[in-house]
PDB file of the backbone (N, CA, C, O) and the ligand in Angstrom, with CONECT records:
HET     ZN  A 101       1
ATOM      1  N   UNK A   1       0.898  -1.171   0.049  1.00  0.00           N
ATOM      2  CA  UNK A   1      -0.025  -0.001   0.003  1.00  0.00           C
ATOM      3  C   UNK A   1       0.906   1.260   0.026  1.00  0.00           C
ATOM      4  O   UNK A   1       1.673   1.502   0.957  1.00  0.00           O
ATOM      5  N   UNK A   2       0.770   2.003  -1.039  1.00  0.00           N
ATOM      6  CA  UNK A   2       1.664   3.250  -1.195  1.00  0.00           C
ATOM      7  C   UNK A   2       0.867   4.429  -0.613  1.00  0.00           C
ATOM      8  O   UNK A   2      -0.364   4.436  -0.648  1.00  0.00           O
ATOM      9  N   UNK A   3       1.577   5.403  -0.089  1.00  0.00           N
ATOM     10  CA  UNK A   3       0.870   6.569   0.511  1.00  0.00           C
ATOM     11  C   UNK A   3       0.561   7.557  -0.641  1.00  0.00           C
ATOM     12  O   UNK A   3      -0.205   8.498  -0.430  1.00  0.00           O
ATOM     13  N   UNK A   4       1.119   7.376  -1.821  1.00  0.00           N
ATOM     14  CA  UNK A   4       0.868   8.325  -2.918  1.00  0.00           C
ATOM     15  C   UNK A   4      -0.361   7.966  -3.629  1.00  0.00           C
ATOM     16  O   UNK A   4      -0.386   6.876  -4.201  1.00  0.00           O
ATOM     17  N   UNK A   5      -1.437   8.776  -3.674  1.00  0.00           N
ATOM     18  CA  UNK A   5      -2.612   8.574  -4.371  1.00  0.00           C
ATOM     19  C   UNK A   5      -2.621   9.221  -5.719  1.00  0.00           C
ATOM     20  O   UNK A   5      -2.492  10.442  -5.804  1.00  0.00           O
ATOM     21  N   UNK A   6      -2.772   8.446  -6.804  1.00  0.00           N
ATOM     22  CA  UNK A   6      -2.790   9.068  -8.193  1.00  0.00           C
ATOM     23  C   UNK A   6      -3.815  10.080  -8.367  1.00  0.00           C
ATOM     24  O   UNK A   6      -3.605  11.077  -9.058  1.00  0.00           O
ATOM     25  N   UNK A   7      -4.952   9.861  -7.751  1.00  0.00           N
ATOM     26  CA  UNK A   7      -6.074  10.899  -7.890  1.00  0.00           C
ATOM     27  C   UNK A   7      -5.634  12.264  -7.393  1.00  0.00           C
ATOM     28  O   UNK A   7      -5.915  13.286  -8.018  1.00  0.00           O
ATOM     29  N   UNK A   8      -4.866  12.270  -6.140  1.00  0.00           N
ATOM     30  CA  UNK A   8      -4.377  13.518  -5.694  1.00  0.00           C
ATOM     31  C   UNK A   8      -3.384  14.142  -6.675  1.00  0.00           C
ATOM     32  O   UNK A   8      -3.372  15.361  -6.846  1.00  0.00           O
ATOM     33  N   UNK A   9      -2.605  13.374  -7.280  1.00  0.00           N
ATOM     34  CA  UNK A   9      -1.632  13.885  -8.269  1.00  0.00           C
ATOM     35  C   UNK A   9      -2.277  14.598  -9.392  1.00  0.00           C
ATOM     36  O   UNK A   9      -1.782  15.636  -9.831  1.00  0.00           O
ATOM     37  N   UNK A  10      -3.433  14.051  -9.907  1.00  0.00           N
ATOM     38  CA  UNK A  10      -4.180  14.724 -10.922  1.00  0.00           C
ATOM     39  C   UNK A  10      -4.756  16.018 -10.441  1.00  0.00           C
ATOM     40  O   UNK A  10      -4.691  17.035 -11.133  1.00  0.00           O
ATOM     41  N   UNK A  11      -5.339  15.988  -9.222  1.00  0.00           N
ATOM     42  CA  UNK A  11      -5.807  17.226  -8.599  1.00  0.00           C
ATOM     43  C   UNK A  11      -4.729  18.392  -8.550  1.00  0.00           C
ATOM     44  O   UNK A  11      -4.986  19.575  -8.775  1.00  0.00           O
ATOM     45  N   UNK A  12      -3.544  17.903  -8.238  1.00  0.00           N
ATOM     46  CA  UNK A  12      -2.420  18.817  -8.011  1.00  0.00           C
ATOM     47  C   UNK A  12      -2.117  19.393  -9.402  1.00  0.00           C
ATOM     48  O   UNK A  12      -1.928  20.601  -9.546  1.00  0.00           O
ATOM     49  N   UNK A  13      -2.072  18.523 -10.430  1.00  0.00           N
ATOM     50  CA  UNK A  13      -1.762  19.147 -11.673  1.00  0.00           C
ATOM     51  C   UNK A  13      -2.858  20.144 -12.160  1.00  0.00           C
ATOM     52  O   UNK A  13      -2.543  21.150 -12.795  1.00  0.00           O
ATOM     53  N   UNK A  14      -4.007  19.876 -11.885  1.00  0.00           N
ATOM     54  CA  UNK A  14      -5.119  20.854 -12.197  1.00  0.00           C
ATOM     55  C   UNK A  14      -4.874  22.220 -11.476  1.00  0.00           C
ATOM     56  O   UNK A  14      -4.993  23.308 -12.039  1.00  0.00           O
ATOM     57  N   UNK A  15      -4.523  22.045 -10.178  1.00  0.00           N
ATOM     58  CA  UNK A  15      -4.240  23.280  -9.415  1.00  0.00           C
ATOM     59  C   UNK A  15      -3.083  24.094 -10.064  1.00  0.00           C
ATOM     60  O   UNK A  15      -3.178  25.320 -10.132  1.00  0.00           O
ATOM     61  N   UNK A  16      -2.015  23.448 -10.533  1.00  0.00           N
ATOM     62  CA  UNK A  16      -0.937  24.054 -11.161  1.00  0.00           C
ATOM     63  C   UNK A  16      -1.378  24.820 -12.358  1.00  0.00           C
ATOM     64  O   UNK A  16      -1.108  25.999 -12.586  1.00  0.00           O
ATOM     65  N   UNK A  17      -2.113  23.987 -13.124  1.00  0.00           N
ATOM     66  CA  UNK A  17      -2.660  24.624 -14.496  1.00  0.00           C
ATOM     67  C   UNK A  17      -3.496  25.805 -14.217  1.00  0.00           C
ATOM     68  O   UNK A  17      -3.367  26.800 -14.931  1.00  0.00           O
ATOM     69  N   UNK A  18      -4.351  25.791 -13.236  1.00  0.00           N
ATOM     70  CA  UNK A  18      -5.193  26.882 -12.836  1.00  0.00           C
ATOM     71  C   UNK A  18      -4.436  28.074 -12.422  1.00  0.00           C
ATOM     72  O   UNK A  18      -4.775  29.207 -12.766  1.00  0.00           O
ATOM     73  N   UNK A  19      -3.355  27.809 -11.645  1.00  0.00           N
ATOM     74  CA  UNK A  19      -2.530  28.952 -11.117  1.00  0.00           C
ATOM     75  C   UNK A  19      -1.838  29.596 -12.279  1.00  0.00           C
ATOM     76  O   UNK A  19      -1.669  30.815 -12.290  1.00  0.00           O
ATOM     77  N   UNK A  20      -1.403  28.774 -13.326  1.00  0.00           N
ATOM     78  CA  UNK A  20      -0.753  29.289 -14.515  1.00  0.00           C
ATOM     79  C   UNK A  20      -1.659  30.308 -15.278  1.00  0.00           C
ATOM     80  O   UNK A  20      -1.227  31.364 -15.740  1.00  0.00           O
ATOM     81  N   UNK A  21      -2.992  29.882 -15.369  1.00  0.00           N
ATOM     82  CA  UNK A  21      -3.981  30.742 -16.047  1.00  0.00           C
ATOM     83  C   UNK A  21      -4.264  31.987 -15.226  1.00  0.00           C
ATOM     84  O   UNK A  21      -4.383  33.079 -15.783  1.00  0.00           O
ATOM     85  N   UNK A  22      -4.369  31.848 -13.958  1.00  0.00           N
ATOM     86  CA  UNK A  22      -4.708  33.051 -13.127  1.00  0.00           C
ATOM     87  C   UNK A  22      -3.578  33.960 -12.824  1.00  0.00           C
ATOM     88  O   UNK A  22      -3.769  35.126 -12.480  1.00  0.00           O
ATOM     89  N   UNK A  23      -2.403  33.435 -12.948  1.00  0.00           N
ATOM     90  CA  UNK A  23      -1.167  34.274 -12.592  1.00  0.00           C
ATOM     91  C   UNK A  23      -1.048  35.633 -13.267  1.00  0.00           C
ATOM     92  O   UNK A  23      -0.734  36.625 -12.608  1.00  0.00           O
ATOM     93  N   UNK A  24      -1.303  35.693 -14.605  1.00  0.00           N
ATOM     94  CA  UNK A  24      -1.268  36.975 -15.190  1.00  0.00           C
ATOM     95  C   UNK A  24      -2.195  38.054 -14.655  1.00  0.00           C
ATOM     96  O   UNK A  24      -1.855  39.237 -14.631  1.00  0.00           O
ATOM     97  N   UNK A  25      -3.440  37.595 -14.203  1.00  0.00           N
ATOM     98  CA  UNK A  25      -4.385  38.450 -13.596  1.00  0.00           C
ATOM     99  C   UNK A  25      -4.030  38.924 -12.154  1.00  0.00           C
ATOM    100  O   UNK A  25      -4.608  39.861 -11.604  1.00  0.00           O
ATOM    101  N   UNK A  26      -3.050  38.210 -11.604  1.00  0.00           N
ATOM    102  CA  UNK A  26      -2.587  38.648 -10.286  1.00  0.00           C
ATOM    103  C   UNK A  26      -1.422  39.536 -10.411  1.00  0.00           C
ATOM    104  O   UNK A  26      -0.925  40.062  -9.416  1.00  0.00           O
ATOM    105  N   UNK A  27      -0.942  39.732 -11.669  1.00  0.00           N
ATOM    106  CA  UNK A  27       0.233  40.650 -11.823  1.00  0.00           C
ATOM    107  C   UNK A  27      -0.235  41.760 -12.730  1.00  0.00           C
ATOM    108  O   UNK A  27      -0.153  41.661 -13.954  1.00  0.00           O
ATOM    109  N   UNK A  28      -0.720  42.799 -12.128  1.00  0.00           N
ATOM    110  CA  UNK A  28      -1.370  43.945 -12.896  1.00  0.00           C
ATOM    111  C   UNK A  28      -0.273  44.708 -13.836  1.00  0.00           C
ATOM    112  O   UNK A  28      -0.602  45.312 -14.857  1.00  0.00           O
ATOM    113  N   UNK A  29       0.926  44.616 -13.415  1.00  0.00           N
ATOM    114  CA  UNK A  29       2.038  45.193 -14.143  1.00  0.00           C
ATOM    115  C   UNK A  29       2.249  44.567 -15.500  1.00  0.00           C
ATOM    116  O   UNK A  29       2.438  45.288 -16.480  1.00  0.00           O
ATOM    117  N   UNK A  30       2.226  43.282 -15.591  1.00  0.00           N
ATOM    118  CA  UNK A  30       2.379  42.588 -16.756  1.00  0.00           C
ATOM    119  C   UNK A  30       1.135  42.800 -17.735  1.00  0.00           C
ATOM    120  O   UNK A  30       1.234  42.749 -18.961  1.00  0.00           O
ATOM    121  N   UNK A  31       0.093  43.015 -17.120  1.00  0.00           N
ATOM    122  CA  UNK A  31      -1.207  43.299 -17.835  1.00  0.00           C
ATOM    123  C   UNK A  31      -1.090  44.795 -18.402  1.00  0.00           C
ATOM    124  O   UNK A  31      -1.419  45.010 -19.569  1.00  0.00           O
ATOM    125  N   UNK A  32      -0.665  45.737 -17.653  1.00  0.00           N
ATOM    126  CA  UNK A  32      -0.523  47.115 -18.102  1.00  0.00           C
ATOM    127  C   UNK A  32       0.542  47.298 -19.259  1.00  0.00           C
ATOM    128  O   UNK A  32       0.355  48.114 -20.161  1.00  0.00           O
ATOM    129  N   UNK A  33       1.606  46.542 -19.192  1.00  0.00           N
ATOM    130  CA  UNK A  33       2.614  46.737 -20.186  1.00  0.00           C
ATOM    131  C   UNK A  33       2.139  46.463 -21.637  1.00  0.00           C
ATOM    132  O   UNK A  33       2.821  46.750 -22.621  1.00  0.00           O
ATOM    133  N   UNK A  34       0.948  45.901 -21.689  1.00  0.00           N
ATOM    134  CA  UNK A  34       0.319  45.706 -23.019  1.00  0.00           C
ATOM    135  C   UNK A  34      -0.155  47.033 -23.626  1.00  0.00           C
ATOM    136  O   UNK A  34      -0.360  47.077 -24.839  1.00  0.00           O
ATOM    137  N   UNK A  35      -0.338  48.102 -22.871  1.00  0.00           N
ATOM    138  CA  UNK A  35      -0.759  49.379 -23.398  1.00  0.00           C
ATOM    139  C   UNK A  35       0.374  49.964 -24.307  1.00  0.00           C
ATOM    140  O   UNK A  35       1.551  49.764 -24.005  1.00  0.00           O
ATOM    141  N   UNK A  36       0.045  50.651 -25.364  1.00  0.00           N
ATOM    142  CA  UNK A  36       0.957  51.349 -26.306  1.00  0.00           C
ATOM    143  C   UNK A  36       0.867  52.771 -26.048  1.00  0.00           C
ATOM    144  O   UNK A  36      -0.057  53.261 -25.399  1.00  0.00           O
ATOM    145  N   UNK A  37       1.927  53.513 -26.607  1.00  0.00           N
ATOM    146  CA  UNK A  37       1.891  54.959 -26.467  1.00  0.00           C
ATOM    147  C   UNK A  37       2.137  55.512 -27.880  1.00  0.00           C
ATOM    148  O   UNK A  37       2.905  54.970 -28.674  1.00  0.00           O
ATOM    149  N   UNK A  38       1.441  56.616 -28.138  1.00  0.00           N
ATOM    150  CA  UNK A  38       1.578  57.233 -29.426  1.00  0.00           C
ATOM    151  C   UNK A  38       1.916  58.745 -29.230  1.00  0.00           C
ATOM    152  O   UNK A  38       1.387  59.412 -28.341  1.00  0.00           O
ATOM    153  N   UNK A  39       2.850  59.255 -30.131  1.00  0.00           N
ATOM    154  CA  UNK A  39       3.165  60.700 -29.863  1.00  0.00           C
ATOM    155  C   UNK A  39       2.819  61.498 -31.149  1.00  0.00           C
ATOM    156  O   UNK A  39       2.789  61.028 -32.286  1.00  0.00           O
ATOM    157  N   UNK A  40       2.564  62.774 -30.790  1.00  0.00           N
ATOM    158  CA  UNK A  40       2.091  63.725 -31.846  1.00  0.00           C
ATOM    159  C   UNK A  40       3.333  64.220 -32.516  1.00  0.00           C
ATOM    160  O   UNK A  40       4.303  64.618 -31.871  1.00  0.00           O
ATOM    161  N   UNK A  41       3.281  64.185 -33.906  1.00  0.00           N
ATOM    162  CA  UNK A  41       4.376  64.689 -34.607  1.00  0.00           C
ATOM    163  C   UNK A  41       4.530  66.185 -34.639  1.00  0.00           C
ATOM    164  O   UNK A  41       5.573  66.727 -35.007  1.00  0.00           O
ATOM    165  N   UNK A  42       3.463  66.832 -34.243  1.00  0.00           N
ATOM    166  CA  UNK A  42       3.423  68.357 -34.254  1.00  0.00           C
ATOM    167  C   UNK A  42       4.040  68.847 -33.021  1.00  0.00           C
ATOM    168  O   UNK A  42       4.854  69.769 -33.080  1.00  0.00           O
ATOM    169  N   UNK A  43       3.720  68.307 -31.914  1.00  0.00           N
ATOM    170  CA  UNK A  43       3.971  68.967 -30.571  1.00  0.00           C
ATOM    171  C   UNK A  43       4.612  67.927 -29.501  1.00  0.00           C
ATOM    172  O   UNK A  43       4.868  68.260 -28.344  1.00  0.00           O
ATOM    173  N   UNK A  44       4.836  66.663 -30.011  1.00  0.00           N
ATOM    174  CA  UNK A  44       5.440  65.603 -29.182  1.00  0.00           C
ATOM    175  C   UNK A  44       4.585  65.348 -27.959  1.00  0.00           C
ATOM    176  O   UNK A  44       5.101  64.858 -26.954  1.00  0.00           O
ATOM    177  N   UNK A  45       3.295  65.661 -28.002  1.00  0.00           N
ATOM    178  CA  UNK A  45       2.382  65.300 -26.882  1.00  0.00           C
ATOM    179  C   UNK A  45       2.290  63.730 -26.994  1.00  0.00           C
ATOM    180  O   UNK A  45       2.250  63.191 -28.100  1.00  0.00           O
ATOM    181  N   UNK A  46       2.261  63.062 -25.900  1.00  0.00           N
ATOM    182  CA  UNK A  46       2.145  61.652 -25.906  1.00  0.00           C
ATOM    183  C   UNK A  46       0.765  61.172 -25.430  1.00  0.00           C
ATOM    184  O   UNK A  46       0.269  61.581 -24.380  1.00  0.00           O
ATOM    185  N   UNK A  47       0.161  60.282 -26.248  1.00  0.00           N
ATOM    186  CA  UNK A  47      -1.075  59.669 -25.884  1.00  0.00           C
ATOM    187  C   UNK A  47      -0.808  58.301 -25.373  1.00  0.00           C
ATOM    188  O   UNK A  47      -0.391  57.449 -26.157  1.00  0.00           O
ATOM    189  N   UNK A  48      -1.012  58.020 -24.129  1.00  0.00           N
ATOM    190  CA  UNK A  48      -0.844  56.819 -23.450  1.00  0.00           C
ATOM    191  C   UNK A  48      -2.158  56.019 -23.254  1.00  0.00           C
ATOM    192  O   UNK A  48      -3.098  56.472 -22.601  1.00  0.00           O
ATOM    193  N   UNK A  49      -2.172  54.863 -23.826  1.00  0.00           N
ATOM    194  CA  UNK A  49      -3.413  54.063 -23.808  1.00  0.00           C
ATOM    195  C   UNK A  49      -3.901  53.813 -22.323  1.00  0.00           C
ATOM    196  O   UNK A  49      -5.101  53.817 -22.049  1.00  0.00           O
ATOM    197  N   UNK A  50      -2.943  53.600 -21.406  1.00  0.00           N
ATOM    198  CA  UNK A  50      -3.231  53.269 -20.048  1.00  0.00           C
ATOM    199  C   UNK A  50      -3.776  54.486 -19.388  1.00  0.00           C
ATOM    200  O   UNK A  50      -4.500  54.327 -18.405  1.00  0.00           O
ATOM    201  N   UNK A  51      -3.501  55.727 -19.836  1.00  0.00           N
ATOM    202  CA  UNK A  51      -3.877  57.006 -19.221  1.00  0.00           C
ATOM    203  C   UNK A  51      -5.157  57.591 -19.884  1.00  0.00           C
ATOM    204  O   UNK A  51      -5.972  58.290 -19.282  1.00  0.00           O
ATOM    205  N   UNK A  52      -5.246  57.218 -21.227  1.00  0.00           N
ATOM    206  CA  UNK A  52      -6.396  57.893 -21.948  1.00  0.00           C
ATOM    207  C   UNK A  52      -6.220  59.309 -22.025  1.00  0.00           C
ATOM    208  O   UNK A  52      -5.134  59.835 -21.781  1.00  0.00           O
ATOM    209  N   UNK A  53      -7.336  60.007 -22.385  1.00  0.00           N
ATOM    210  CA  UNK A  53      -7.386  61.418 -22.508  1.00  0.00           C
ATOM    211  C   UNK A  53      -8.599  61.921 -21.875  1.00  0.00           C
ATOM    212  O   UNK A  53      -9.472  62.396 -22.601  1.00  0.00           O
ATOM    213  N   UNK A  54      -8.767  61.876 -20.572  1.00  0.00           N
ATOM    214  CA  UNK A  54      -9.987  62.253 -19.853  1.00  0.00           C
ATOM    215  C   UNK A  54     -10.601  63.571 -20.199  1.00  0.00           C
ATOM    216  O   UNK A  54     -11.822  63.715 -20.256  1.00  0.00           O
ATOM    217  N   UNK A  55      -9.763  64.513 -20.425  1.00  0.00           N
ATOM    218  CA  UNK A  55     -10.187  65.860 -20.915  1.00  0.00           C
ATOM    219  C   UNK A  55     -11.102  65.865 -22.239  1.00  0.00           C
ATOM    220  O   UNK A  55     -12.004  66.677 -22.442  1.00  0.00           O
ATOM    221  N   UNK A  56     -10.749  64.904 -23.039  1.00  0.00           N
ATOM    222  CA  UNK A  56     -11.496  64.814 -24.336  1.00  0.00           C
ATOM    223  C   UNK A  56     -12.519  63.613 -24.209  1.00  0.00           C
ATOM    224  O   UNK A  56     -13.070  63.150 -25.208  1.00  0.00           O
ATOM    225  N   UNK A  57     -12.719  63.189 -23.083  1.00  0.00           N
ATOM    226  CA  UNK A  57     -13.752  62.110 -22.928  1.00  0.00           C
ATOM    227  C   UNK A  57     -13.254  60.652 -23.226  1.00  0.00           C
ATOM    228  O   UNK A  57     -14.049  59.714 -23.282  1.00  0.00           O
ATOM    229  N   UNK A  58     -11.932  60.504 -23.410  1.00  0.00           N
ATOM    230  CA  UNK A  58     -11.320  59.205 -23.648  1.00  0.00           C
ATOM    231  C   UNK A  58     -10.837  58.594 -22.325  1.00  0.00           C
ATOM    232  O   UNK A  58      -9.870  59.054 -21.718  1.00  0.00           O
ATOM    233  N   UNK A  59     -11.575  57.498 -21.889  1.00  0.00           N
ATOM    234  CA  UNK A  59     -11.321  56.951 -20.662  1.00  0.00           C
ATOM    235  C   UNK A  59      -9.971  56.183 -20.613  1.00  0.00           C
ATOM    236  O   UNK A  59      -9.512  55.681 -21.639  1.00  0.00           O
ATOM    237  N   UNK A  60      -9.362  56.098 -19.460  1.00  0.00           N
ATOM    238  CA  UNK A  60      -8.032  55.359 -19.338  1.00  0.00           C
ATOM    239  C   UNK A  60      -8.273  53.896 -19.698  1.00  0.00           C
ATOM    240  O   UNK A  60      -9.209  53.224 -19.267  1.00  0.00           O
ATOM    241  N   UNK A  61      -7.262  53.452 -20.591  1.00  0.00           N
ATOM    242  CA  UNK A  61      -7.392  52.077 -21.017  1.00  0.00           C
ATOM    243  C   UNK A  61      -7.950  51.949 -22.455  1.00  0.00           C
ATOM    244  O   UNK A  61      -8.063  50.869 -23.035  1.00  0.00           O
ATOM    245  N   UNK A  62      -8.280  53.115 -22.964  1.00  0.00           N
ATOM    246  CA  UNK A  62      -8.864  53.105 -24.299  1.00  0.00           C
ATOM    247  C   UNK A  62      -7.785  52.778 -25.389  1.00  0.00           C
ATOM    248  O   UNK A  62      -6.758  53.456 -25.422  1.00  0.00           O
ATOM    249  N   UNK A  63      -7.965  51.877 -26.180  1.00  0.00           N
ATOM    250  CA  UNK A  63      -7.034  51.533 -27.289  1.00  0.00           C
ATOM    251  C   UNK A  63      -7.098  52.539 -28.366  1.00  0.00           C
ATOM    252  O   UNK A  63      -8.142  53.112 -28.676  1.00  0.00           O
ATOM    253  N   UNK A  64      -5.970  52.736 -28.921  1.00  0.00           N
ATOM    254  CA  UNK A  64      -5.750  53.711 -30.170  1.00  0.00           C
ATOM    255  C   UNK A  64      -6.804  53.561 -31.098  1.00  0.00           C
ATOM    256  O   UNK A  64      -7.453  54.538 -31.471  1.00  0.00           O
ATOM    257  N   UNK A  65      -7.055  52.254 -31.556  1.00  0.00           N
ATOM    258  CA  UNK A  65      -8.046  52.037 -32.660  1.00  0.00           C
ATOM    259  C   UNK A  65      -9.446  52.233 -32.201  1.00  0.00           C
ATOM    260  O   UNK A  65     -10.356  52.153 -33.027  1.00  0.00           O
ATOM    261  N   UNK A  66      -9.705  52.497 -30.889  1.00  0.00           N
ATOM    262  CA  UNK A  66     -10.957  52.683 -30.395  1.00  0.00           C
ATOM    263  C   UNK A  66     -11.297  54.213 -30.275  1.00  0.00           C
ATOM    264  O   UNK A  66     -12.451  54.600 -30.093  1.00  0.00           O
ATOM    265  N   UNK A  67     -10.281  55.011 -30.382  1.00  0.00           N
ATOM    266  CA  UNK A  67     -10.436  56.448 -30.379  1.00  0.00           C
ATOM    267  C   UNK A  67     -11.231  57.015 -31.607  1.00  0.00           C
ATOM    268  O   UNK A  67     -10.849  56.636 -32.714  1.00  0.00           O
ATOM    269  N   UNK A  68     -12.168  57.780 -31.547  1.00  0.00           N
ATOM    270  CA  UNK A  68     -12.890  58.308 -32.720  1.00  0.00           C
ATOM    271  C   UNK A  68     -12.005  58.995 -33.713  1.00  0.00           C
ATOM    272  O   UNK A  68     -11.069  59.656 -33.263  1.00  0.00           O
ATOM    273  N   UNK A  69     -12.175  58.926 -34.953  1.00  0.00           N
ATOM    274  CA  UNK A  69     -11.307  59.481 -35.966  1.00  0.00           C
ATOM    275  C   UNK A  69     -11.199  61.038 -35.944  1.00  0.00           C
ATOM    276  O   UNK A  69     -10.240  61.644 -36.423  1.00  0.00           O
ATOM    277  N   UNK A  70     -12.293  61.640 -35.331  1.00  0.00           N
ATOM    278  CA  UNK A  70     -12.361  63.091 -35.224  1.00  0.00           C
ATOM    279  C   UNK A  70     -11.637  63.555 -34.012  1.00  0.00           C
ATOM    280  O   UNK A  70     -11.590  64.762 -33.775  1.00  0.00           O
ATOM    281  N   UNK A  71     -11.054  62.669 -33.207  1.00  0.00           N
ATOM    282  CA  UNK A  71     -10.221  63.127 -32.042  1.00  0.00           C
ATOM    283  C   UNK A  71      -9.026  63.927 -32.523  1.00  0.00           C
ATOM    284  O   UNK A  71      -8.405  63.654 -33.550  1.00  0.00           O
ATOM    285  N   UNK A  72      -8.759  64.897 -31.736  1.00  0.00           N
ATOM    286  CA  UNK A  72      -7.629  65.841 -31.963  1.00  0.00           C
ATOM    287  C   UNK A  72      -6.583  65.764 -30.895  1.00  0.00           C
ATOM    288  O   UNK A  72      -6.889  65.329 -29.784  1.00  0.00           O
ATOM    289  N   UNK A  73      -5.357  66.165 -31.169  1.00  0.00           N
ATOM    290  CA  UNK A  73      -4.373  66.248 -30.138  1.00  0.00           C
ATOM    291  C   UNK A  73      -4.842  67.458 -29.195  1.00  0.00           C
ATOM    292  O   UNK A  73      -5.117  68.571 -29.642  1.00  0.00           O
ATOM    293  N   UNK A  74      -4.901  67.102 -27.811  1.00  0.00           N
ATOM    294  CA  UNK A  74      -5.437  68.054 -26.975  1.00  0.00           C
ATOM    295  C   UNK A  74      -4.546  69.282 -26.746  1.00  0.00           C
ATOM    296  O   UNK A  74      -4.978  70.274 -26.160  1.00  0.00           O
ATOM    297  N   UNK A  75      -3.287  69.197 -27.222  1.00  0.00           N
ATOM    298  CA  UNK A  75      -2.245  70.325 -27.085  1.00  0.00           C
ATOM    299  C   UNK A  75      -2.373  71.205 -28.306  1.00  0.00           C
ATOM    300  O   UNK A  75      -2.645  72.400 -28.188  1.00  0.00           O
ATOM    301  N   UNK A  76      -2.174  70.613 -29.509  1.00  0.00           N
ATOM    302  CA  UNK A  76      -1.960  71.471 -30.711  1.00  0.00           C
ATOM    303  C   UNK A  76      -3.188  71.331 -31.704  1.00  0.00           C
ATOM    304  O   UNK A  76      -3.302  72.120 -32.643  1.00  0.00           O
ATOM    305  N   UNK A  77      -4.075  70.349 -31.492  1.00  0.00           N
ATOM    306  CA  UNK A  77      -5.267  70.202 -32.421  1.00  0.00           C
ATOM    307  C   UNK A  77      -4.899  69.402 -33.674  1.00  0.00           C
ATOM    308  O   UNK A  77      -5.712  69.367 -34.598  1.00  0.00           O
ATOM    309  N   UNK A  78      -3.683  68.729 -33.772  1.00  0.00           N
ATOM    310  CA  UNK A  78      -3.420  67.936 -34.839  1.00  0.00           C
ATOM    311  C   UNK A  78      -4.307  66.726 -34.946  1.00  0.00           C
ATOM    312  O   UNK A  78      -4.686  66.192 -33.904  1.00  0.00           O
ATOM    313  N   UNK A  79      -4.681  66.235 -36.148  1.00  0.00           N
ATOM    314  CA  UNK A  79      -5.641  65.146 -36.215  1.00  0.00           C
ATOM    315  C   UNK A  79      -4.900  63.784 -35.916  1.00  0.00           C
ATOM    316  O   UNK A  79      -3.677  63.678 -36.007  1.00  0.00           O
ATOM    317  N   UNK A  80      -5.706  62.789 -35.567  1.00  0.00           N
ATOM    318  CA  UNK A  80      -5.318  61.421 -35.060  1.00  0.00           C
ATOM    319  C   UNK A  80      -4.138  60.909 -35.988  1.00  0.00           C
ATOM    320  O   UNK A  80      -3.153  60.348 -35.510  1.00  0.00           O
ATOM    321  N   UNK A  81      -4.296  61.130 -37.286  1.00  0.00           N
ATOM    322  CA  UNK A  81      -3.290  60.635 -38.249  1.00  0.00           C
ATOM    323  C   UNK A  81      -1.832  61.200 -38.090  1.00  0.00           C
ATOM    324  O   UNK A  81      -0.849  60.663 -38.598  1.00  0.00           O
ATOM    325  N   UNK A  82      -1.799  62.358 -37.319  1.00  0.00           N
ATOM    326  CA  UNK A  82      -0.406  62.918 -37.070  1.00  0.00           C
ATOM    327  C   UNK A  82       0.251  62.168 -35.932  1.00  0.00           C
ATOM    328  O   UNK A  82       1.374  62.539 -35.589  1.00  0.00           O
ATOM    329  N   UNK A  83      -0.290  61.212 -35.345  1.00  0.00           N
ATOM    330  CA  UNK A  83       0.266  60.508 -34.244  1.00  0.00           C
ATOM    331  C   UNK A  83       0.921  59.202 -34.746  1.00  0.00           C
ATOM    332  O   UNK A  83       0.424  58.479 -35.610  1.00  0.00           O
ATOM    333  N   UNK A  84       2.091  58.981 -34.110  1.00  0.00           N
ATOM    334  CA  UNK A  84       2.868  57.827 -34.519  1.00  0.00           C
ATOM    335  C   UNK A  84       3.084  56.946 -33.303  1.00  0.00           C
ATOM    336  O   UNK A  84       3.184  57.460 -32.189  1.00  0.00           O
ATOM    337  N   UNK A  85       3.158  55.656 -33.478  1.00  0.00           N
ATOM    338  CA  UNK A  85       3.316  54.623 -32.487  1.00  0.00           C
ATOM    339  C   UNK A  85       4.771  54.800 -32.009  1.00  0.00           C
ATOM    340  O   UNK A  85       5.685  54.915 -32.826  1.00  0.00           O
ATOM    341  N   UNK A  86       4.977  54.821 -30.680  1.00  0.00           N
ATOM    342  CA  UNK A  86       6.251  54.886 -30.057  1.00  0.00           C
ATOM    343  C   UNK A  86       6.823  53.423 -29.830  1.00  0.00           C
ATOM    344  O   UNK A  86       6.165  52.626 -29.161  1.00  0.00           O
ATOM    345  N   UNK A  87       7.959  53.089 -30.345  1.00  0.00           N
ATOM    346  CA  UNK A  87       8.525  51.812 -30.280  1.00  0.00           C
ATOM    347  C   UNK A  87       9.251  51.638 -29.020  1.00  0.00           C
ATOM    348  O   UNK A  87       9.821  50.575 -28.777  1.00  0.00           O
TER     349      UNK A  87
HETATM  350 ZN    ZN A 101       0.108  67.793 -30.823  1.00  0.00          ZN2+
END
């Protein structure tokens, strides 16, 4: 009679798998790093997806592609097309 129960081993493997799935959710930093930044070619103003542009009604976390096409640079009024992705 062995003390090691195969059923417990399967349960443990499931718990490890579950932990791997949930781990990114427990690390907000890794989550946030997904946000991109764009800068205005006219005035170097930076649009940060994590920050949004609350003064123009753009909520923090808004993706660049979700910003309306008529949105303008809050500093110099340049159109959205004047912004370039920051590498
Ligand atoms: Zn600008």
